[in-house]
Each structure stands twice: as C-alpha cells, then as structure tokens.
C-alpha positions as CSV (number, residue, x, y, z in Angstrom):
1,M,0.0,0.0,0.0
2,K,1.5,3.3,-1.2
3,N,0.2,5.3,1.7
4,E,1.0,2.9,4.6
5,K,4.3,4.6,5.6
6,L,2.7,8.0,5.4
7,I,-0.3,7.0,7.5
8,H,2.0,5.7,10.2
9,A,4.1,8.9,10.1
10,L,1.0,11.0,10.3
11,G,-0.3,9.2,13.3
12,N,3.1,9.5,15.0
13,C,3.2,13.2,14.2
14,I,-0.3,13.8,15.5
15,N,0.5,12.1,18.8
16,H,3.8,14.0,19.2
17,C,2.2,17.4,18.4
18,N,-0.7,16.9,20.7
19,Y,1.6,15.8,23.5
20,C,4.0,18.7,22.9
21,A,1.2,21.3,22.9
22,D,-0.1,19.9,26.2
23,A,3.4,19.7,27.8
24,C,4.1,23.2,26.7
25,L,1.3,24.4,28.9
26,D,3.2,23.1,31.9
27,E,6.3,25.0,31.0
28,E,7.3,27.8,33.4
29,N,7.2,30.5,30.8
30,V,4.0,29.6,28.9
31,K,4.0,32.9,27.0
32,M,7.3,31.9,25.4
33,M,5.6,28.7,24.2
34,V,2.5,30.2,22.6
35,N,3.7,29.9,19.0
36,C,4.9,26.4,19.6
37,I,1.5,25.4,21.0
38,R,-0.4,27.0,18.1
39,T,1.9,25.4,15.5
40,D,1.5,22.0,17.2
41,R,-2.2,22.3,17.1
42,V,-2.3,23.3,13.4
43,C,0.1,20.6,12.5
44,A,-1.9,17.9,14.3
45,E,-5.1,19.0,12.6
46,V,-3.6,19.0,9.1
47,C,-2.0,15.6,9.7
48,S,-5.3,14.3,11.1
49,T,-7.2,15.5,8.1
50,L,-4.8,14.0,5.6
51,N,-4.7,10.7,7.7
52,Q,-8.5,10.5,7.4
53,L,-8.5,11.1,3.7
54,L,-5.8,8.6,3.0
55,A,-7.7,6.0,5.0
56,T,-10.7,6.4,2.6
57,G,-8.6,5.6,-0.4
58,F,-9.5,9.0,-2.0
59,K,-6.8,9.7,-4.7
60,D,-6.9,13.5,-5.1
61,V,-4.8,14.4,-2.1
62,D,-1.5,15.6,-3.5
63,D,-2.1,19.3,-2.7
64,L,-3.0,18.5,0.9
65,V,0.1,16.2,1.1
66,R,2.3,19.2,-0.1
67,Y,0.7,21.5,2.5
68,C,1.1,18.8,5.2
69,A,4.8,18.6,4.4
70,K,5.1,22.4,4.6
71,I,3.3,22.7,8.0
72,C,5.3,19.7,9.4
73,D,8.5,21.6,8.4
74,T,7.2,24.7,10.0
75,C,6.3,22.8,13.2
76,A,9.7,21.1,13.2
77,D,11.5,24.4,12.9
78,E,9.4,25.9,15.7
79,C,9.8,23.0,18.1
80,S,13.5,22.6,17.4
81,Q,14.1,26.1,18.9
82,H,13.1,24.9,22.4
83,E,15.2,22.7,24.6
84,A,12.4,20.7,26.2
85,K,12.5,17.0,25.3
86,H,8.9,17.0,24.2
87,C,9.7,19.8,21.7
88,Q,12.8,18.0,20.4
89,D,10.8,14.7,20.0
90,C,8.0,16.6,18.3
91,A,10.4,18.2,15.9
92,E,11.9,14.8,14.9
93,A,8.4,13.3,14.4
94,C,7.4,16.3,12.2
95,R,10.6,16.0,10.1
96,K,9.9,12.3,9.5
97,C,6.3,13.1,8.6
98,A,7.4,15.8,6.1
99,E,9.9,13.3,4.6
100,E,7.2,10.7,4.2
101,C,4.9,13.3,2.6
102,R,7.6,14.0,0.0
103,N,8.2,10.3,-0.5
104,Y,4.5,9.9,-1.2
105,L,4.6,12.5,-3.9
106,A,7.7,11.2,-5.5
C-alpha cells in the first residue's frame, strides 16, 4: 500500500504534536511557548485531516500532502528552537512526517 508509511508517520506526528502542545502548557514561561502550542495544534489538525482522507482511499490528495509537508517543516522548525525533550521529540516526528509526505509525492 503506497500510503501505509505515510499513514504511520502522520499518526506519530499527530501524537507528538498533541503531547507537545499539552506539555508546553506546563512550562514555566508559557508565553514563550504560545507559537509552539499553536503550531503543534495546526500541524496535528492538518495531519489528522490527511490521515482520514488517505484511509478512505481517495486519490486527489496531492495538494494536501504538499501542504502537510510544509506545515510539518514549520512545526519542526518551531519546536527545534526549544530545549524541552517533548519539543525536540515533536520536531523529529514532524521532520519524519514531512519526509514521508515528500516520498508519497515522488
């Protein structure tokens, strides 16, 4: 199945983004984490939408896959700026998801 790796990467990214956003709320300086939290939430939503569409077998998803790669790259860039382990783990999951998006389109 062409989209099996991507579906797995999307699920992993969704989980890491949701966990990261929640963990950021427990950071001492939450105001410093606002952009991270927002980006995590958006990334999780985009990945979730793509995940649902891929599960249906719908074929016309390339534009959404491209956007998903873009938002995953954005989230990875944001999270990588923070030292917290949950942010670093999220950045890695987002990078892998963006890579799988690009592999899907290749």
